[in-house]
N, C-alpha and C positions, 0 to 999 in steps of 0.2 A: 159586687166586690166586697170583700170582708176585711176588716181591720181588727186583727186579733192580738192575743198576747204574744210576746216575743218567743221565738222557738228555741231560745237558749237562756241559760241562767246568768245572773250577774257575774258569777265566777268565770264564765266563758266569754265575758265582754272584753273584746280587744278595743284599743283606741278607735279603730276604724268602725267597728260595729257601734260603739258608743256615739261617735259623731253622726252616724247614719240615723240615729233616733232622736237627735236634738233639733228642735226648732230654734234657730239662732235669732234672738229677739231684740228689737229696739223699739219700744213703745213710748219713750219719754216725749212729752209734748214739745220740748225744746230741741229735739234731735235735728241736726243740720244735715244738709246734703252731703257734706264731707263725711260725716259719720255713717250715713246710709251707704255711701260708696265703699267705705271700709268694711261695713257689715257684709256687703255682697262679696267683696274680695275674700274675706275670711271664710264665708260660706262656700265659695268655689274651691278654695284651697283645701279645706277640711272635708268637703262633701257632706255638709250638714243636711238634715232632712228637709229644711226649708229656711227661708228668712221670714220672720213674722214682723210686720210693720203696720203702722197706721195707714188708712186708705190713701191719704194724700201722696204717699211714696210708692204706690204700686207701679205706676208707669216707669218711674226712675229705676226701680229694682228689676222690672222686666227687661229694660234695656241693658242694665249692668250684668244681668245673668244670662243674656242671650247666648245660646250655644253651650250652656252648662247643664248639669243634671239637677240643679237646685230650683225648686218651685218657689213661687211667691205666695205666702200666707198673709192674710189680713184679718182685722178684727171688725166685728159688726155689733152695733148697739153697745159700744164700749165706752166707759167701763161699768156703767150702771145697769144696763139691760132694760132700761125704763122707756125706751122708744116704743111707739106704737108698731104693731106687727107689720102693717103695710110699709112703713118707713124702713124697717129693717130689711124687708124683702127688696125694696128699691135699692137700698144701699148695697145689698149682696149682689144684685143683678149688675149694678154699676161696677162693682169691684171685679166681677168675673169678666166683664167687657173690657176693663182696663188691663187685665192680664193676671189677676190672682187665680190660683187653682186650688187653694185651700182657704176655708173660711172658719174662723173662730168666733162664734157668736155668744153673747151673754144672754142667758135666759131671763125671763121676766121674774126676777127674784121676789119682788113684792107680791106678785100674783101667786107664786108658789107658796109663800108663807101665809097667804090668805086662804089657801085651799082652792084657788081658781085653776084647777088642774086642766080643764078643757082649754082655757085660754092660753095656758102655758104650752100645751101641745100644739095648738093652732099657731102660736108665735114661732115655734121651732119649725113646724112643717112649712110655714110660709118661706122661711129662709132656705130650707132644704130644697123646696121646689124652685125657688129663684136661682139657686146655685147649681142645680143638676146639670151634668152628672158629677160635679166636683164634690170633694170631701168637706163635710161640715162637722166641726167639733163644737160641742156645747159646753160653755163655761158655767159651772154651777155656783161659784163663789162659796166653797164649802165652809169657810170660816164663819159664815153667816147662818149656816144651816145645822139643824139637829140631825142625828143619824137617820131617823126615819124620813126626814125631808130629803136627804141625799139619796136614799134608796128610791123614793118616789120620783125625784128629778131624773135619775138614771133611767127608770122604767119609762117615763114620759119621753125622754130623748130618744130612746130606742124605738118606741112606738111611732114617733114622728119621723123616723127615717135617718137620724143622725148616725155618722160613722164612728164618732168618738164622744166620750164625755171627758171633761177637763176640770181640774180643781179650781183654778183661781185666775183672776185678772192681774194680780200683782199690785193692785191699787187699793186693796182692802187691808184690814188689820193684820192679817197673816196669810201665808201661802199654803203650799202643799204640806200635808201630813201623811205619814206612811199608813196610819190607821184608816184614813179616808180613802187612800188608794186601794187598800185591801177590801174595804166595803164596796167601793165602786166596781172593782174587778169581780167580786163575788156576785154582785147584782147583774152585771151585763154579760157575764160569761166570757168566752174566748173569742167570739166573733165580732165584738165591738172593741174599739181601741180605748185606752185610758191614758190621758195625758196629765202628767204632774207638772205644775208650774207655780211660780211664786216662791222666792227665797232659796232656790237651788243654786248654790254658788261654789260648791266643791264636789270632788269626786265621790266622797263618802256619802253625801246626801243624794247624789244622782243614783248611785248604786242601791242605796236604801229604797228609793222609789221604784226602781226596776225590780228589785227583789219582792216588793210589796205587790207588784202587778202592773206597773206602768209600762206601756209600749212606746210612749213618746215623752220627751222631756222638753219643757219650755224654759229657756235660760238666756240671760244676757251675758253670763260668765262662761259661755260655751267654750271659748278658746282656752281659758284657764283650766276648765274641767278636763278637756281632752289632753292638754299639756301635762296635767297631773297624772292622767292615765298613761301617757307615754313614758313619763319618768318612772312610774311604778313598774312598768313592764321591763324597763332597761336595767 
């Protein structure tokens, strides 16, 4: 299965196409069950690409989304990426068993910056193996990396079998930047997905990321973004 660049440009992006590439996200630690229910209702209504939630809410979302076309995405090793690889693998396996079908994992950022590239690859590969055959997206936390580190992280993620590389957790100093998306897309080519997340709160920013090469957007402001697109079309 390949996760490639979008087959159309931002200028061809209808509200429906836009919704279909947004992971509708709620990762706040104080998120309530009522907020999770609302997230799922919105995702079903707009046909978002997924809901992205903390692991504790996987079962709830699975039940709320039963019969819909919206999958459950969850986060692993979140938000620091500093868990040991076997722990991340167990967490991913548990998440899949609970009903998640997409995994967004944080790579071992400190290892990457230390040049421990073999360990970074083994960390990602452990989660990919535990999640198989489901999609794994690798969060790089690009605001903490130099360009050459972003390139190396993308190369390692591809070598480890990930289907996507992703910019940010949303918990660091800053989120997605178009220049990082361009660099990531240039590095992974068209057969691997690129997800822009962190700080995407309006239509202009979402389209900027898609123009730069993103094939998936992670956002908590998903409804507002699609509503803005609907208004722009009318």
